[in-house]
C-alpha positions in Angstrom: 0.0 0.0 0.1 1.6 3.2 -1.2 0.5 6.4 0.7 -0.3 9.3 -1.5 2.0 12.1 -1.6 0.8 15.2 0.2 0.7 18.3 -1.8 1.7 21.4 0.0 -1.2 23.7 0.4 -0.7 27.1 -1.6 -1.5 30.2 0.7 -3.5 32.6 -1.2 -2.3 36.1 -1.1 -4.1 38.5 1.3 -5.3 41.6 -0.6 -5.0 45.0 1.1 -8.7 44.7 2.0 -8.4 41.7 3.8 -5.3 43.1 5.6 -7.3 46.1 6.7 -10.2 44.0 7.9 -7.8 41.7 9.9 -6.3 44.6 11.5 -9.6 46.3 12.3 -10.8 43.0 13.9 -7.7 42.7 15.9 -8.2 46.4 17.2 -11.8 45.5 18.0 -10.7 42.4 20.0 -8.2 44.6 21.9 -10.8 47.1 22.7 -13.3 44.6 24.0 -10.7 42.9 26.1 -7.8 45.2 26.5 -5.9 43.3 29.4 -4.3 40.5 27.7 -1.1 40.5 30.0 0.6 37.3 31.0 -0.3 35.9 34.2 1.8 36.9 37.2 3.5 33.6 38.5 3.9 35.1 41.9 0.2 36.0 42.4 -1.3 33.0 44.4 -4.1 34.6 46.2 -6.5 36.2 43.5 -5.0 38.8 41.3 -2.6 40.2 43.9 0.9 39.0 45.1 2.1 39.1 48.8 3.8 42.5 48.8 0.8 44.4 47.3 -1.6 42.6 50.0 0.9 43.4 52.6 0.9 47.2 51.7 -2.7 47.2 51.2 -3.3 45.8 54.7 -0.8 48.1 56.5 -2.2 51.1 54.6 -5.7 50.3 55.7 -4.7 49.3 59.4 -2.7 52.5 59.9 -5.4 54.6 58.4 -8.1 53.3 60.9 -5.8 53.3 63.8 -4.9 57.2 63.2 -9.0 57.7 62.8 -9.3 55.9 66.0 -6.9 58.0 67.9 -8.5 61.2 66.5 -11.9 60.1 67.6 -10.7 59.1 71.2 -9.0 62.7 71.4 -12.4 64.4 70.2 -14.5 62.3 72.6 -16.0 64.7 75.4 -18.0 62.1 77.2 -21.5 60.7 76.9 -24.3 63.4 76.7 -26.6 63.3 79.7 -30.2 63.2 79.1 -32.8 65.6 80.7 -34.4 62.7 82.4 -31.4 62.0 84.5 -30.5 65.5 85.4 -34.4 65.9 86.5 -34.1 62.9 88.8 -30.9 64.3 90.4 -32.7 67.6 91.1 -35.6 65.9 93.1 
């Protein structure tokens, strides 16, 4: 049994119109999904790597701590209701 020889396929030459349509379709594909970046091999948790998570945590923690200290310094005590002041006068 002889195997038939494979004839090489002849690529048809693309015209300028086909080139333009191909380029425009690639541009549209890029507009639809612009982030075709390679995946980060160091990103194990979601889309962030450890230094980014650590920085975000420390930034949030320090901000909340400073706001907490500011609230404690501005605290002037609980307001006393009129009902309790009336009871003390009697």
